[in-house]
Each structure stands twice: as structure tokens, then as C-alpha cells.
KETOR-566441 format. One record per residue (C-alpha): x, y, z; residue number from 1; residue in one letter; chain. Coordinates in steps of 0.02 Angstrom, whole numbers, plus 50000, padded with zeros to 5 digits. Example, Ala and Ser with C-alpha at 12.3 -4.5 7.8 and 13.67 -1.06 7.14 Angstrom:
BEGIN
NODE     xx     yy     zz    k  r  c
NODE  50615  49775  50390    1  a  A
NODE  50684  49947  50357    2  s  A
***
This chain:
BEGIN
NODE     xx     yy     zz    k  r  c
NODE  50197  50477  48932    1  x  A
NODE  50037  50560  48873    2  x  A
NODE  49947  50484  48726    3  x  A
NODE  49909  50595  48580    4  x  A
NODE  49757  50595  48468    5  x  A
NODE  49811  50658  48299    6  x  A
NODE  49917  50808  48340    7  x  A
NODE  49820  50854  48498    8  x  A
NODE  49901  50813  48665    9  x  A
NODE  49792  50802  48820   10  x  A
NODE  49819  50950  48933   11  x  A
NODE  49916  50925  49093   12  x  A
NODE  49811  50959  49248   13  x  A
NODE  49823  51134  49319   14  x  A
NODE  49891  51112  49494   15  x  A
NODE  49882  51224  49645   16  x  A
NODE  50042  51291  49724   17  x  A
NODE  50114  51158  49841   18  x  A
NODE  50060  51177  50022   19  x  A
NODE  50168  51140  50174   20  x  A
NODE  50027  51110  50298   21  x  A
NODE  50094  50986  50427   22  x  A
NODE  50002  50821  50450   23  x  A
NODE  50042  50701  50591   24  x  A
NODE  50055  50518  50544   25  x  A
NODE  49892  50490  50639   26  x  A
NODE  49804  50630  50546   27  x  A
NODE  49867  50571  50377   28  x  A
NODE  49800  50396  50414   29  x  A
NODE  49623  50469  50412   30  x  A
NODE  49644  50508  50226   31  x  A
NODE  49641  50328  50166   32  x  A
NODE  49478  50340  50070   33  x  A
NODE  49369  50258  50202   34  x  A
NODE  49286  50425  50246   35  x  A
NODE  49236  50583  50155   36  x  A
NODE  49399  50671  50200   37  x  A
NODE  49486  50623  50038   38  x  A
NODE  49626  50508  49985   39  x  A
NODE  49807  50557  50014   40  x  A
NODE  49971  50471  49973   41  x  A
NODE  50136  50537  50042   42  x  A
NODE  50301  50516  49952   43  x  A
NODE  50465  50573  50029   44  x  A
NODE  50366  50674  50156   45  x  A
NODE  50257  50769  50031   46  x  A
NODE  50071  50730  50036   47  x  A
NODE  49978  50714  49870   48  x  A
NODE  49788  50723  49854   49  x  A
NODE  49740  50575  49743   50  x  A
NODE  49554  50588  49782   51  x  A
NODE  49512  50613  49598   52  x  A
NODE  49574  50437  49562   53  x  A
NODE  49463  50344  49686   54  x  A
NODE  49449  50202  49560   55  x  A
NODE  49635  50170  49585   56  x  A
NODE  49666  50220  49766   57  x  A
NODE  49498  50190  49850   58  x  A
NODE  49462  50047  49971   59  x  A
NODE  49475  49880  49882   60  x  A
NODE  49572  49953  49735   61  x  A
NODE  49746  49905  49679   62  x  A
NODE  49841  50053  49750   63  x  A
NODE  49744  50073  49912   64  x  A
NODE  49895  50003  50005   65  x  A
NODE  49983  50171  49978   66  x  A
NODE  49845  50281  50050   67  x  A
NODE  49842  50370  50216   68  x  A
NODE  50030  50352  50240   69  x  A
NODE  50201  50390  50169   70  x  A
NODE  50225  50241  50054   71  x  A
NODE  50398  50289  49990   72  x  A
NODE  50482  50120  50021   73  x  A
NODE  50345  50022  49931   74  x  A
NODE  50346  50140  49782   75  x  A
NODE  50535  50126  49767   76  x  A
NODE  50523  49936  49773   77  x  A
NODE  50372  49932  49657   78  x  A
NODE  50287  49832  49794   79  x  A
NODE  50103  49817  49837   80  x  A
NODE  50142  49728  50001   81  x  A
NODE  50071  49821  50153   82  x  A
NODE  50230  49787  50252   83  x  A
NODE  50330  49884  50122   84  x  A
NODE  50216  50037  50126   85  x  A
NODE  50313  50145  50248   86  x  A
NODE  50412  50306  50248   87  x  A
NODE  50588  50239  50278   88  x  A
NODE  50670  50225  50109   89  x  A
NODE  50848  50231  50177   90  x  A
NODE  50876  50047  50134   91  x  A
NODE  50828  50063  49951   92  x  A
NODE  50968  50028  49828   93  x  A
NODE  51018  50148  49690   94  x  A
NODE  50897  50079  49561   95  x  A
NODE  50753  50080  49686   96  x  A
NODE  50793  50261  49732   97  x  A
NODE  50779  50305  49548   98  x  A
NODE  50611  50217  49538   99  x  A
NODE  50555  50316  49692  100  x  A
NODE  50612  50480  49614  101  x  A
NODE  50518  50435  49454  102  x  A
NODE  50360  50402  49554  103  x  A
NODE  50381  50568  49644  104  x  A
NODE  50396  50660  49478  105  x  A
NODE  50244  50566  49411  106  x  A
NODE  50137  50616  49561  107  x  A
NODE  50203  50796  49559  108  x  A
NODE  50143  50819  49380  109  x  A
NODE  49969  50751  49415  110  x  A
NODE  49916  50784  49595  111  x  A
NODE  49914  50933  49713  112  x  A
NODE  50034  50933  49859  113  x  A
NODE  49922  50971  50007  114  x  A
NODE  50048  50960  50148  115  x  A
NODE  50198  50878  50227  116  x  A
NODE  50212  50736  50350  117  x  A
NODE  50260  50811  50518  118  x  A
NODE  50420  50743  50593  119  x  A
***
């Protein structure tokens, strides 16, 4: 939830229209913050550009485990374990699926969708 200062709420970011540019898993892996390409995190197949938050997603940072891949399972489990950062969220239970949906909504309000993971 956004903090308010007095009666002024911070403005939500103005986002671009979602793009459906296909990215292979191999191509997405290049967007892990270790090059100048940018930093992307995919959730449920949609790829979000989180480059503006390098202090959170860049190499050596807390959420770097999610970058350059679809990290749906880890987000649903609230896990920072590399082995949980994968696209298959079919084994998540009902409460974990809700957490995943909440993360998706959070990202969708803050970051541009720049593509989709190609199947």
C-alpha cells in the first residue's frame, strides 16, 4: 500500500501498454542484470522490466534470484532459494497460488510488461 504524506499520495508509475514480444528461455536469461541489457523477471509467462530497481534485483541483491527467468514458483512460495525459482507453479497449493497472484498484481502496477516467455 502506498504511503501518504499529509493528504498527498505518491503517483503510480505511468506504464506502457503491455507487449507480447516472445522471449526464449535462453534469451530471457541474458536479462539477469549482469550486462547492460536490463533486468527482467517473468511471472506466469509475462516478462516485467525491473531495471529501475537495480538496488533490489541487481547482481548480489536480495531478489536477484528471480531475474532472467520465470520465477513463478519461488514467488508463490515466498522463497529466495534458487531451486524454487522456476516457471512451473502447478504444484503450488491454494494459498501459494494466491500469493503468486498477489505478486503478479504488485508487479503489474509497478513495472512494464515487455514480453512473454515463448513456449
